[in-house]
C-alpha positions as CSV (number, residue, x, y, z in Angstrom):
1,M,-69.7,-7.8,55.8
2,A,-69.9,-9.7,52.5
3,T,-67.3,-7.3,50.9
4,K,-64.8,-7.9,53.7
5,N,-65.3,-11.7,53.4
6,R,-65.0,-11.6,49.6
7,N,-61.7,-9.6,49.8
8,T,-60.4,-11.9,52.5
9,K,-61.0,-14.8,50.2
10,R,-59.3,-13.0,47.3
11,I,-56.2,-12.3,49.5
12,A,-56.1,-16.0,50.4
13,R,-56.2,-17.0,46.7
14,H,-53.6,-14.4,45.9
15,K,-51.2,-15.9,48.6
16,R,-51.7,-19.3,47.1
17,V,-50.9,-18.0,43.6
18,R,-47.9,-16.0,44.8
19,A,-46.4,-19.1,46.5
20,K,-46.0,-20.7,43.0
21,V,-45.5,-17.7,40.7
22,F,-42.1,-15.9,40.7
23,G,-40.9,-13.4,38.1
24,I,-37.3,-13.2,37.0
25,H,-35.6,-10.6,34.8
26,E,-35.9,-12.8,31.7
27,R,-39.6,-13.7,32.5
28,P,-41.2,-11.1,34.7
29,R,-44.5,-11.4,36.6
30,L,-47.6,-9.6,35.2
31,S,-49.3,-8.5,38.3
32,V,-52.9,-7.3,38.1
33,F,-54.9,-5.2,40.6
34,K,-58.5,-4.3,40.2
35,S,-60.4,-1.7,42.2
36,N,-64.0,-0.8,41.8
37,K,-63.2,1.8,39.2
38,Y,-59.8,1.1,37.7
39,I,-57.5,-1.7,36.7
40,Y,-53.7,-1.6,37.1
41,A,-51.1,-4.0,35.7
42,Q,-47.3,-4.1,36.0
43,L,-44.4,-6.3,35.0
44,I,-42.3,-7.1,38.1
45,D,-38.8,-8.6,38.4
46,D,-39.1,-10.4,41.8
47,E,-35.4,-11.2,42.0
48,N,-34.4,-7.5,42.1
49,S,-37.7,-6.2,43.4
50,K,-38.1,-3.8,40.5
51,T,-41.2,-2.8,38.5
52,L,-40.1,-3.0,34.8
53,V,-43.3,-1.7,33.1
54,A,-46.5,-0.4,34.5
55,S,-49.8,0.7,33.0
56,S,-53.4,1.3,34.0
57,V,-56.7,2.4,32.6
58,L,-55.8,5.9,33.8
59,D,-53.2,6.2,31.0
60,K,-54.1,8.2,28.0
61,G,-55.8,6.2,25.3
62,V,-56.5,3.2,27.5
63,K,-60.2,2.8,28.2
64,S,-60.8,-1.0,28.7
65,A,-59.0,-4.0,30.2
66,Y,-58.4,-5.3,26.6
67,N,-56.7,-2.0,25.6
68,L,-54.7,-2.1,28.9
69,G,-53.2,-5.5,28.0
70,G,-52.2,-4.2,24.5
71,A,-50.7,-1.0,26.0
72,L,-48.7,-3.1,28.5
73,A,-47.5,-5.5,25.8
74,K,-46.4,-2.5,23.7
75,K,-44.4,-1.0,26.6
76,A,-42.9,-4.5,27.3
77,A,-41.9,-4.8,23.6
78,D,-40.0,-1.5,23.9
79,K,-38.0,-3.1,26.7
80,K,-37.6,-6.3,24.8
81,I,-39.7,-8.4,27.1
82,K,-41.7,-11.2,25.3
83,K,-42.2,-13.9,27.9
84,I,-44.0,-13.4,31.2
85,V,-45.8,-15.3,34.0
86,F,-49.3,-14.2,34.7
87,D,-50.3,-13.3,38.3
88,R,-54.1,-12.8,38.4
89,G,-53.9,-11.3,41.9
90,G,-56.4,-13.7,43.4
91,Y,-59.2,-12.6,41.0
92,K,-61.1,-15.2,39.0
93,F,-59.9,-15.6,35.5
94,H,-62.9,-14.2,33.7
95,G,-64.3,-10.8,32.8
96,K,-61.8,-8.0,33.0
97,I,-58.9,-10.2,34.0
98,L,-59.5,-12.4,31.0
99,E,-59.8,-9.4,28.6
100,L,-56.5,-8.0,29.9
101,A,-54.8,-11.4,29.3
102,K,-56.3,-11.5,25.8
103,G,-55.1,-8.0,25.0
104,A,-51.6,-8.8,26.3
105,K,-51.4,-12.1,24.3
106,E,-52.5,-10.4,21.1
107,G,-50.1,-7.6,21.8
108,G,-47.2,-10.1,21.7
109,L,-46.7,-11.3,25.2
110,D,-46.2,-15.0,25.6
111,F,-47.5,-16.8,28.8
């Protein structure tokens, strides 16, 4: 029961965040999803409903959240994306989410 309640709270937080965060082509949204095993991140253009760049810890050479942020920043740089808005997906901004954000910032993304 606690897991369902925790996920319900996360979804409510995510809805609050999404009401304010909107990605455009010049400044896409960095969306994060975290399962029990893996972390997924993607840059989304909400105006055109397109995923511009996606990466996860399942990709070759990516073992941690920090590395995932760097890999995503590198893919974004190839598409000439520098500025983004961060959508933490309703998760608290600590732990793996914080490490992903640090890796993305050090990789060259500005948010």
